[in-house]
PDB file of N, CA, C and O in Angstrom:
ATOM      1  N   UNK A   1       0.163  78.047 -11.515  1.00  0.00           N
ATOM      2  CA  UNK A   1       1.669  78.291 -10.916  1.00  0.00           C
ATOM      3  C   UNK A   1       2.363  76.617 -10.970  1.00  0.00           C
ATOM      4  O   UNK A   1       1.880  75.505 -11.185  1.00  0.00           O
ATOM      5  N   UNK A   2       3.309  76.973 -10.751  1.00  0.00           N
ATOM      6  CA  UNK A   2       4.548  76.388 -10.871  1.00  0.00           C
ATOM      7  C   UNK A   2       4.300  74.902  -9.831  1.00  0.00           C
ATOM      8  O   UNK A   2       4.887  73.882 -10.191  1.00  0.00           O
ATOM      9  N   UNK A   3       3.623  74.863  -8.854  1.00  0.00           N
ATOM     10  CA  UNK A   3       3.355  74.196  -7.804  1.00  0.00           C
ATOM     11  C   UNK A   3       2.753  73.525  -7.882  1.00  0.00           C
ATOM     12  O   UNK A   3       2.948  72.436  -7.344  1.00  0.00           O
ATOM     13  N   UNK A   4       1.244  73.904  -8.888  1.00  0.00           N
ATOM     14  CA  UNK A   4      -0.161  73.381  -9.173  1.00  0.00           C
ATOM     15  C   UNK A   4       0.616  72.346 -10.343  1.00  0.00           C
ATOM     16  O   UNK A   4       0.333  71.157 -10.196  1.00  0.00           O
ATOM     17  N   UNK A   5       1.476  72.642 -11.378  1.00  0.00           N
ATOM     18  CA  UNK A   5       2.289  71.996 -12.844  1.00  0.00           C
ATOM     19  C   UNK A   5       2.760  70.449 -11.890  1.00  0.00           C
ATOM     20  O   UNK A   5       2.414  69.287 -12.103  1.00  0.00           O
ATOM     21  N   UNK A   6       3.542  70.941 -10.951  1.00  0.00           N
ATOM     22  CA  UNK A   6       4.398  69.662 -10.823  1.00  0.00           C
ATOM     23  C   UNK A   6       3.457  68.793 -10.232  1.00  0.00           C
ATOM     24  O   UNK A   6       3.367  67.680 -10.749  1.00  0.00           O
ATOM     25  N   UNK A   7       2.606  69.096  -9.091  1.00  0.00           N
ATOM     26  CA  UNK A   7       2.172  68.052  -8.610  1.00  0.00           C
ATOM     27  C   UNK A   7       1.295  67.487  -9.484  1.00  0.00           C
ATOM     28  O   UNK A   7       1.244  66.261  -9.393  1.00  0.00           O
ATOM     29  N   UNK A   8       0.310  68.182 -10.625  1.00  0.00           N
ATOM     30  CA  UNK A   8      -0.439  67.424 -11.693  1.00  0.00           C
ATOM     31  C   UNK A   8       0.599  66.671 -12.485  1.00  0.00           C
ATOM     32  O   UNK A   8       0.587  65.440 -12.456  1.00  0.00           O
ATOM     33  N   UNK A   9       1.527  67.351 -13.213  1.00  0.00           N
ATOM     34  CA  UNK A   9       2.490  66.088 -13.666  1.00  0.00           C
ATOM     35  C   UNK A   9       3.280  64.768 -13.139  1.00  0.00           C
ATOM     36  O   UNK A   9       3.558  63.780 -13.819  1.00  0.00           O
ATOM     37  N   UNK A  10       3.506  64.934 -12.084  1.00  0.00           N
ATOM     38  CA  UNK A  10       3.877  64.159 -10.992  1.00  0.00           C
ATOM     39  C   UNK A  10       3.064  62.762 -10.749  1.00  0.00           C
ATOM     40  O   UNK A  10       3.364  61.603 -11.035  1.00  0.00           O
ATOM     41  N   UNK A  11       1.952  63.309 -10.127  1.00  0.00           N
ATOM     42  CA  UNK A  11       0.491  62.579  -9.595  1.00  0.00           C
ATOM     43  C   UNK A  11      -0.281  61.930 -11.017  1.00  0.00           C
ATOM     44  O   UNK A  11      -0.899  60.866 -11.066  1.00  0.00           O
ATOM     45  N   UNK A  12      -0.074  62.795 -12.023  1.00  0.00           N
ATOM     46  CA  UNK A  12      -0.731  62.263 -13.278  1.00  0.00           C
ATOM     47  C   UNK A  12      -0.258  60.913 -13.682  1.00  0.00           C
ATOM     48  O   UNK A  12      -0.907  59.880 -13.844  1.00  0.00           O
ATOM     49  N   UNK A  13       1.322  61.203 -13.841  1.00  0.00           N
ATOM     50  CA  UNK A  13       2.295  60.133 -14.754  1.00  0.00           C
ATOM     51  C   UNK A  13       1.422  58.758 -13.348  1.00  0.00           C
ATOM     52  O   UNK A  13       0.666  57.817 -13.592  1.00  0.00           O
ATOM     53  N   UNK A  14       1.803  59.094 -12.405  1.00  0.00           N
ATOM     54  CA  UNK A  14       1.356  57.780 -11.431  1.00  0.00           C
ATOM     55  C   UNK A  14       0.270  57.416 -11.612  1.00  0.00           C
ATOM     56  O   UNK A  14       0.069  56.223 -11.837  1.00  0.00           O
ATOM     57  N   UNK A  15      -0.877  58.429 -11.567  1.00  0.00           N
ATOM     58  CA  UNK A  15      -2.277  57.690 -11.868  1.00  0.00           C
ATOM     59  C   UNK A  15      -2.235  56.876 -12.831  1.00  0.00           C
ATOM     60  O   UNK A  15      -2.611  55.730 -12.585  1.00  0.00           O
ATOM     61  N   UNK A  16      -1.760  57.207 -14.247  1.00  0.00           N
ATOM     62  CA  UNK A  16      -1.937  56.656 -15.899  1.00  0.00           C
ATOM     63  C   UNK A  16      -1.807  54.851 -14.994  1.00  0.00           C
ATOM     64  O   UNK A  16      -2.719  54.027 -14.937  1.00  0.00           O
ATOM     65  N   UNK A  17      -0.523  54.717 -14.458  1.00  0.00           N
ATOM     66  CA  UNK A  17      -0.673  53.259 -13.857  1.00  0.00           C
ATOM     67  C   UNK A  17      -1.920  52.542 -13.407  1.00  0.00           C
ATOM     68  O   UNK A  17      -2.270  51.472 -13.906  1.00  0.00           O
ATOM     69  N   UNK A  18      -2.402  52.994 -12.707  1.00  0.00           N
ATOM     70  CA  UNK A  18      -3.708  52.577 -11.997  1.00  0.00           C
ATOM     71  C   UNK A  18      -4.540  52.009 -12.569  1.00  0.00           C
ATOM     72  O   UNK A  18      -4.638  52.483 -13.701  1.00  0.00           O
ATOM     73  N   UNK A  19      -5.378  51.039 -12.359  1.00  0.00           N
ATOM     74  CA  UNK A  19      -6.871  50.756 -12.618  1.00  0.00           C
ATOM     75  C   UNK A  19      -7.997  51.941 -12.077  1.00  0.00           C
ATOM     76  O   UNK A  19      -8.112  52.215 -10.883  1.00  0.00           O
ATOM     77  N   UNK A  20      -8.441  52.300 -12.671  1.00  0.00           N
ATOM     78  CA  UNK A  20      -9.692  53.157 -12.070  1.00  0.00           C
ATOM     79  C   UNK A  20     -11.221  52.568 -12.225  1.00  0.00           C
ATOM     80  O   UNK A  20     -11.699  52.262 -13.317  1.00  0.00           O
ATOM     81  N   UNK A  21     -11.708  52.488 -11.351  1.00  0.00           N
ATOM     82  CA  UNK A  21     -13.351  51.933 -11.465  1.00  0.00           C
ATOM     83  C   UNK A  21     -13.768  53.349 -12.144  1.00  0.00           C
ATOM     84  O   UNK A  21     -14.139  53.240 -13.313  1.00  0.00           O
ATOM     85  N   UNK A  22     -13.767  54.764 -11.555  1.00  0.00           N
ATOM     86  CA  UNK A  22     -14.236  55.879 -12.201  1.00  0.00           C
ATOM     87  C   UNK A  22     -13.321  56.620 -12.333  1.00  0.00           C
ATOM     88  O   UNK A  22     -12.833  56.762 -11.212  1.00  0.00           O
ATOM     89  N   UNK A  23     -12.576  57.410 -13.318  1.00  0.00           N
ATOM     90  CA  UNK A  23     -12.230  58.472 -13.573  1.00  0.00           C
ATOM     91  C   UNK A  23     -12.210  59.674 -12.666  1.00  0.00           C
ATOM     92  O   UNK A  23     -13.424  59.838 -12.542  1.00  0.00           O
ATOM     93  N   UNK A  24     -11.799  60.372 -12.140  1.00  0.00           N
ATOM     94  CA  UNK A  24     -11.946  61.706 -11.863  1.00  0.00           C
ATOM     95  C   UNK A  24     -12.868  62.655 -12.421  1.00  0.00           C
ATOM     96  O   UNK A  24     -12.987  62.541 -13.641  1.00  0.00           O
ATOM     97  N   UNK A  25     -13.444  63.411 -11.972  1.00  0.00           N
ATOM     98  CA  UNK A  25     -14.367  64.444 -12.726  1.00  0.00           C
ATOM     99  C   UNK A  25     -13.836  65.678 -12.227  1.00  0.00           C
ATOM    100  O   UNK A  25     -13.287  65.708 -11.125  1.00  0.00           O
ATOM    101  N   UNK A  26     -13.971  66.863 -13.058  1.00  0.00           N
ATOM    102  CA  UNK A  26     -13.209  68.258 -12.657  1.00  0.00           C
ATOM    103  C   UNK A  26     -12.133  68.286 -12.948  1.00  0.00           C
ATOM    104  O   UNK A  26     -11.708  67.647 -13.910  1.00  0.00           O
ATOM    105  N   UNK A  27     -11.291  69.139 -12.091  1.00  0.00           N
ATOM    106  CA  UNK A  27      -9.821  69.476 -12.476  1.00  0.00           C
ATOM    107  C   UNK A  27      -9.263  67.866 -11.517  1.00  0.00           C
ATOM    108  O   UNK A  27      -9.795  67.050 -10.765  1.00  0.00           O
ATOM    109  N   UNK A  28      -7.876  68.099 -12.138  1.00  0.00           N
ATOM    110  CA  UNK A  28      -7.276  66.833 -11.370  1.00  0.00           C
ATOM    111  C   UNK A  28      -6.518  67.307 -10.074  1.00  0.00           C
ATOM    112  O   UNK A  28      -6.189  66.440  -9.264  1.00  0.00           O
ATOM    113  N   UNK A  29      -6.185  68.782  -9.800  1.00  0.00           N
ATOM    114  CA  UNK A  29      -6.015  69.043  -8.853  1.00  0.00           C
ATOM    115  C   UNK A  29      -6.456  70.715  -8.164  1.00  0.00           C
ATOM    116  O   UNK A  29      -5.981  71.668  -8.782  1.00  0.00           O
ATOM    117  N   UNK A  30      -7.119  70.951  -7.228  1.00  0.00           N
ATOM    118  CA  UNK A  30      -7.671  72.283  -6.701  1.00  0.00           C
ATOM    119  C   UNK A  30      -7.706  72.210  -5.329  1.00  0.00           C
ATOM    120  O   UNK A  30      -8.061  71.399  -4.473  1.00  0.00           O
ATOM    121  N   UNK A  31      -7.016  73.800  -5.413  1.00  0.00           N
ATOM    122  CA  UNK A  31      -6.962  74.064  -3.622  1.00  0.00           C
ATOM    123  C   UNK A  31      -6.955  75.899  -3.486  1.00  0.00           C
ATOM    124  O   UNK A  31      -6.790  76.807  -4.301  1.00  0.00           O
ATOM    125  N   UNK A  32      -7.192  75.845  -2.194  1.00  0.00           N
ATOM    126  CA  UNK A  32      -7.022  77.159  -1.741  1.00  0.00           C
ATOM    127  C   UNK A  32      -6.594  77.197  -0.320  1.00  0.00           C
ATOM    128  O   UNK A  32      -7.219  76.638   0.581  1.00  0.00           O
ATOM    129  N   UNK A  33      -5.381  77.955  -0.137  1.00  0.00           N
ATOM    130  CA  UNK A  33      -4.428  77.932   1.030  1.00  0.00           C
ATOM    131  C   UNK A  33      -4.950  79.665   1.482  1.00  0.00           C
ATOM    132  O   UNK A  33      -5.140  79.820   2.689  1.00  0.00           O
ATOM    133  N   UNK A  34      -5.125  80.645   0.770  1.00  0.00           N
ATOM    134  CA  UNK A  34      -5.616  81.461   1.516  1.00  0.00           C
ATOM    135  C   UNK A  34      -6.471  82.185   1.657  1.00  0.00           C
ATOM    136  O   UNK A  34      -6.963  82.631   0.621  1.00  0.00           O
ATOM    137  N   UNK A  35      -7.025  82.621   2.926  1.00  0.00           N
ATOM    138  CA  UNK A  35      -7.850  82.983   3.612  1.00  0.00           C
ATOM    139  C   UNK A  35      -8.629  83.859   3.004  1.00  0.00           C
ATOM    140  O   UNK A  35      -9.818  83.557   2.901  1.00  0.00           O
ATOM    141  N   UNK A  36      -8.267  84.866   2.575  1.00  0.00           N
ATOM    142  CA  UNK A  36      -8.458  85.878   2.280  1.00  0.00           C
ATOM    143  C   UNK A  36      -9.093  85.708   1.013  1.00  0.00           C
ATOM    144  O   UNK A  36      -9.568  86.698   0.455  1.00  0.00           O
ATOM    145  N   UNK A  37      -9.171  84.414   0.411  1.00  0.00           N
ATOM    146  CA  UNK A  37      -9.830  84.144  -1.267  1.00  0.00           C
ATOM    147  C   UNK A  37     -11.134  83.217  -0.752  1.00  0.00           C
ATOM    148  O   UNK A  37     -11.919  82.873  -1.636  1.00  0.00           O
ATOM    149  N   UNK A  38     -11.385  82.829   0.507  1.00  0.00           N
ATOM    150  CA  UNK A  38     -12.414  82.269   0.695  1.00  0.00           C
ATOM    151  C   UNK A  38     -11.930  80.855   1.878  1.00  0.00           C
ATOM    152  O   UNK A  38     -10.891  80.807   2.537  1.00  0.00           O
ATOM    153  N   UNK A  39     -13.136  79.745   1.847  1.00  0.00           N
ATOM    154  CA  UNK A  39     -12.607  79.002   2.212  1.00  0.00           C
ATOM    155  C   UNK A  39     -11.406  77.604   1.989  1.00  0.00           C
ATOM    156  O   UNK A  39     -11.514  76.914   0.975  1.00  0.00           O
ATOM    157  N   UNK A  40     -10.232  77.278   3.094  1.00  0.00           N
ATOM    158  CA  UNK A  40      -9.158  76.926   2.903  1.00  0.00           C
ATOM    159  C   UNK A  40      -9.522  75.227   2.375  1.00  0.00           C
ATOM    160  O   UNK A  40     -10.190  74.495   3.106  1.00  0.00           O
ATOM    161  N   UNK A  41      -9.150  74.897   1.443  1.00  0.00           N
ATOM    162  CA  UNK A  41      -9.572  73.089   0.558  1.00  0.00           C
ATOM    163  C   UNK A  41      -8.361  72.863  -0.567  1.00  0.00           C
ATOM    164  O   UNK A  41      -7.660  73.532  -1.327  1.00  0.00           O
ATOM    165  N   UNK A  42      -8.581  71.474  -0.171  1.00  0.00           N
ATOM    166  CA  UNK A  42      -7.972  70.843  -1.334  1.00  0.00           C
ATOM    167  C   UNK A  42      -8.813  69.630  -1.785  1.00  0.00           C
ATOM    168  O   UNK A  42      -9.305  68.789  -1.033  1.00  0.00           O
ATOM    169  N   UNK A  43      -8.887  69.664  -2.892  1.00  0.00           N
ATOM    170  CA  UNK A  43      -9.533  68.922  -4.094  1.00  0.00           C
ATOM    171  C   UNK A  43      -8.491  68.646  -4.969  1.00  0.00           C
ATOM    172  O   UNK A  43      -7.938  69.428  -5.743  1.00  0.00           O
ATOM    173  N   UNK A  44      -8.077  66.438  -4.616  1.00  0.00           N
ATOM    174  CA  UNK A  44      -7.197  65.885  -5.445  1.00  0.00           C
ATOM    175  C   UNK A  44      -8.401  64.991  -6.326  1.00  0.00           C
ATOM    176  O   UNK A  44      -9.498  64.701  -5.850  1.00  0.00           O
ATOM    177  N   UNK A  45      -8.021  64.692  -7.463  1.00  0.00           N
ATOM    178  CA  UNK A  45      -8.941  63.615  -8.625  1.00  0.00           C
ATOM    179  C   UNK A  45     -10.357  63.245  -7.659  1.00  0.00           C
ATOM    180  O   UNK A  45     -10.669  62.088  -7.379  1.00  0.00           O
ATOM    181  N   UNK A  46     -11.146  64.482  -7.211  1.00  0.00           N
ATOM    182  CA  UNK A  46     -12.618  64.324  -7.133  1.00  0.00           C
ATOM    183  C   UNK A  46     -13.191  63.699  -7.662  1.00  0.00           C
ATOM    184  O   UNK A  46     -13.215  63.801  -8.888  1.00  0.00           O
ATOM    185  N   UNK A  47     -14.189  62.420  -6.776  1.00  0.00           N
ATOM    186  CA  UNK A  47     -15.053  61.775  -7.936  1.00  0.00           C
ATOM    187  C   UNK A  47     -13.971  60.382  -8.088  1.00  0.00           C
ATOM    188  O   UNK A  47     -14.628  59.347  -8.194  1.00  0.00           O
ATOM    189  N   UNK A  48     -12.844  60.214  -8.111  1.00  0.00           N
ATOM    190  CA  UNK A  48     -12.250  58.853  -8.774  1.00  0.00           C
ATOM    191  C   UNK A  48     -12.612  57.978  -8.094  1.00  0.00           C
ATOM    192  O   UNK A  48     -13.476  58.221  -7.251  1.00  0.00           O
ATOM    193  N   UNK A  49     -12.145  56.830  -8.209  1.00  0.00           N
ATOM    194  CA  UNK A  49     -12.161  55.425  -7.050  1.00  0.00           C
ATOM    195  C   UNK A  49     -11.756  54.377  -8.090  1.00  0.00           C
ATOM    196  O   UNK A  49     -11.976  54.204  -9.288  1.00  0.00           O
ATOM    197  N   UNK A  50     -10.981  53.670  -6.999  1.00  0.00           N
ATOM    198  CA  UNK A  50     -10.177  52.103  -7.258  1.00  0.00           C
ATOM    199  C   UNK A  50     -10.323  51.131  -6.130  1.00  0.00           C
ATOM    200  O   UNK A  50     -11.141  51.141  -5.209  1.00  0.00           O
ATOM    201  N   UNK A  51      -9.490  50.403  -6.359  1.00  0.00           N
ATOM    202  CA  UNK A  51      -9.578  48.964  -5.801  1.00  0.00           C
ATOM    203  C   UNK A  51      -7.981  49.119  -5.487  1.00  0.00           C
ATOM    204  O   UNK A  51      -7.208  48.762  -6.376  1.00  0.00           O
ATOM    205  N   UNK A  52      -7.411  49.674  -4.173  1.00  0.00           N
ATOM    206  CA  UNK A  52      -5.965  49.413  -3.840  1.00  0.00           C
ATOM    207  C   UNK A  52      -5.237  48.010  -4.093  1.00  0.00           C
ATOM    208  O   UNK A  52      -4.141  47.745  -4.587  1.00  0.00           O
ATOM    209  N   UNK A  53      -6.500  47.020  -3.443  1.00  0.00           N
ATOM    210  CA  UNK A  53      -5.737  45.552  -3.435  1.00  0.00           C
ATOM    211  C   UNK A  53      -5.350  45.209  -5.259  1.00  0.00           C
ATOM    212  O   UNK A  53      -4.287  44.703  -5.619  1.00  0.00           O
ATOM    213  N   UNK A  54      -6.324  45.565  -6.080  1.00  0.00           N
ATOM    214  CA  UNK A  54      -6.293  44.779  -7.550  1.00  0.00           C
ATOM    215  C   UNK A  54      -5.262  45.565  -8.124  1.00  0.00           C
ATOM    216  O   UNK A  54      -4.773  45.191  -9.190  1.00  0.00           O
ATOM    217  N   UNK A  55      -4.815  46.713  -7.513  1.00  0.00           N
ATOM    218  CA  UNK A  55      -4.162  47.689  -8.409  1.00  0.00           C
ATOM    219  C   UNK A  55      -2.308  47.102  -7.910  1.00  0.00           C
ATOM    220  O   UNK A  55      -1.296  47.139  -8.610  1.00  0.00           O
ATOM    221  N   UNK A  56      -2.453  46.678  -6.674  1.00  0.00           N
ATOM    222  CA  UNK A  56      -1.327  46.580  -6.234  1.00  0.00           C
ATOM    223  C   UNK A  56      -0.419  44.954  -6.245  1.00  0.00           C
ATOM    224  O   UNK A  56       0.746  44.573  -6.131  1.00  0.00           O
ATOM    225  N   UNK A  57      -2.288  44.128  -6.536  1.00  0.00           N
ATOM    226  CA  UNK A  57      -1.417  42.794  -6.271  1.00  0.00           C
ATOM    227  C   UNK A  57      -1.962  42.106  -8.058  1.00  0.00           C
ATOM    228  O   UNK A  57      -1.319  41.647  -9.003  1.00  0.00           O
ATOM    229  N   UNK A  58      -2.974  42.279  -7.890  1.00  0.00           N
ATOM    230  CA  UNK A  58      -3.806  41.513  -9.578  1.00  0.00           C
ATOM    231  C   UNK A  58      -3.094  42.066 -10.495  1.00  0.00           C
ATOM    232  O   UNK A  58      -2.328  41.392 -11.183  1.00  0.00           O
ATOM    233  N   UNK A  59      -3.257  43.580 -10.670  1.00  0.00           N
ATOM    234  CA  UNK A  59      -3.009  44.123 -11.831  1.00  0.00           C
ATOM    235  C   UNK A  59      -1.232  43.837 -11.854  1.00  0.00           C
ATOM    236  O   UNK A  59      -0.905  43.422 -12.966  1.00  0.00           O
ATOM    237  N   UNK A  60      -0.181  43.950 -11.004  1.00  0.00           N
ATOM    238  CA  UNK A  60       0.950  43.377 -11.304  1.00  0.00           C
ATOM    239  C   UNK A  60       1.420  41.950 -11.948  1.00  0.00           C
ATOM    240  O   UNK A  60       2.319  41.644 -12.732  1.00  0.00           O
ATOM    241  N   UNK A  61       0.416  41.224 -11.267  1.00  0.00           N
ATOM    242  CA  UNK A  61       0.459  39.520 -11.310  1.00  0.00           C
ATOM    243  C   UNK A  61       0.066  39.563 -12.750  1.00  0.00           C
ATOM    244  O   UNK A  61       1.004  39.854 -13.492  1.00  0.00           O
ATOM    245  N   UNK A  62      -0.911  39.379 -13.249  1.00  0.00           N
ATOM    246  CA  UNK A  62      -1.537  39.310 -14.151  1.00  0.00           C
ATOM    247  C   UNK A  62      -1.861  39.911 -15.503  1.00  0.00           C
ATOM    248  O   UNK A  62      -2.057  39.299 -16.553  1.00  0.00           O
ATOM    249  N   UNK A  63      -1.885  41.485 -15.248  1.00  0.00           N
ATOM    250  CA  UNK A  63      -1.601  42.508 -16.450  1.00  0.00           C
ATOM    251  C   UNK A  63      -0.088  42.626 -17.188  1.00  0.00           C
ATOM    252  O   UNK A  63       0.327  42.564 -18.345  1.00  0.00           O
ATOM    253  N   UNK A  64       0.606  42.868 -15.597  1.00  0.00           N
ATOM    254  CA  UNK A  64       1.567  42.964 -16.058  1.00  0.00           C
ATOM    255  C   UNK A  64       2.828  41.803 -16.409  1.00  0.00           C
ATOM    256  O   UNK A  64       3.793  42.029 -17.139  1.00  0.00           O
ATOM    257  N   UNK A  65       2.611  40.834 -15.865  1.00  0.00           N
ATOM    258  CA  UNK A  65       2.855  39.402 -15.948  1.00  0.00           C
ATOM    259  C   UNK A  65       4.035  39.538 -15.114  1.00  0.00           C
ATOM    260  O   UNK A  65       5.126  39.279 -15.623  1.00  0.00           O
ATOM    261  N   UNK A  66       3.958  39.952 -13.758  1.00  0.00           N
ATOM    262  CA  UNK A  66       5.023  39.891 -12.913  1.00  0.00           C
ATOM    263  C   UNK A  66       5.295  39.030 -11.847  1.00  0.00           C
ATOM    264  O   UNK A  66       6.067  39.034 -10.888  1.00  0.00           O
ATOM    265  N   UNK A  67       4.221  38.108 -12.406  1.00  0.00           N
ATOM    266  CA  UNK A  67       3.790  36.677 -11.411  1.00  0.00           C
ATOM    267  C   UNK A  67       5.038  36.021 -10.662  1.00  0.00           C
ATOM    268  O   UNK A  67       5.076  35.622  -9.498  1.00  0.00           O
ATOM    269  N   UNK A  68       6.143  36.011 -11.710  1.00  0.00           N
ATOM    270  CA  UNK A  68       7.247  34.942 -11.367  1.00  0.00           C
ATOM    271  C   UNK A  68       8.144  35.674 -10.572  1.00  0.00           C
ATOM    272  O   UNK A  68       8.873  35.145  -9.733  1.00  0.00           O
ATOM    273  N   UNK A  69       8.108  36.935 -10.825  1.00  0.00           N
ATOM    274  CA  UNK A  69       9.222  37.929 -10.290  1.00  0.00           C
ATOM    275  C   UNK A  69       9.408  38.499  -8.377  1.00  0.00           C
ATOM    276  O   UNK A  69       8.578  39.340  -8.034  1.00  0.00           O
ATOM    277  N   UNK A  70       9.885  38.284  -7.869  1.00  0.00           N
ATOM    278  CA  UNK A  70      10.207  38.338  -6.337  1.00  0.00           C
ATOM    279  C   UNK A  70       9.840  39.587  -6.077  1.00  0.00           C
ATOM    280  O   UNK A  70      10.533  40.403  -6.686  1.00  0.00           O
ATOM    281  N   UNK A  71       8.721  40.211  -5.164  1.00  0.00           N
ATOM    282  CA  UNK A  71       8.339  41.082  -4.939  1.00  0.00           C
ATOM    283  C   UNK A  71       9.124  41.863  -3.869  1.00  0.00           C
ATOM    284  O   UNK A  71       8.970  43.056  -3.612  1.00  0.00           O
ATOM    285  N   UNK A  72      10.107  40.897  -3.203  1.00  0.00           N
ATOM    286  CA  UNK A  72      10.411  41.434  -2.116  1.00  0.00           C
ATOM    287  C   UNK A  72      11.324  40.913  -1.461  1.00  0.00           C
ATOM    288  O   UNK A  72      11.058  40.002  -0.677  1.00  0.00           O
ATOM    289  N   UNK A  73      12.514  41.337  -1.617  1.00  0.00           N
ATOM    290  CA  UNK A  73      13.594  40.308  -1.084  1.00  0.00           C
ATOM    291  C   UNK A  73      14.554  40.923   0.115  1.00  0.00           C
ATOM    292  O   UNK A  73      14.909  42.101   0.153  1.00  0.00           O
ATOM    293  N   UNK A  74      14.884  39.987   1.016  1.00  0.00           N
ATOM    294  CA  UNK A  74      15.205  40.974   2.311  1.00  0.00           C
ATOM    295  C   UNK A  74      16.771  40.440   2.433  1.00  0.00           C
ATOM    296  O   UNK A  74      17.510  40.892   3.307  1.00  0.00           O
TER     297      UNK A  74
END
């Protein structure tokens, strides 16, 4: 369906820029919002794990060589 494709493409592109300790297993996105088809659930990148601090700081400073750039200017 269109909604699933848009979410998968959008978040899939963003997820490519992150460091992952473990990749997701199974489908990237799975959900059911229809009570007539069973239990309501949302599963997104199930099984994946990362370190957000590493992704926000170390990855950008060391790997992307952005340590000399202004991170925030008010």
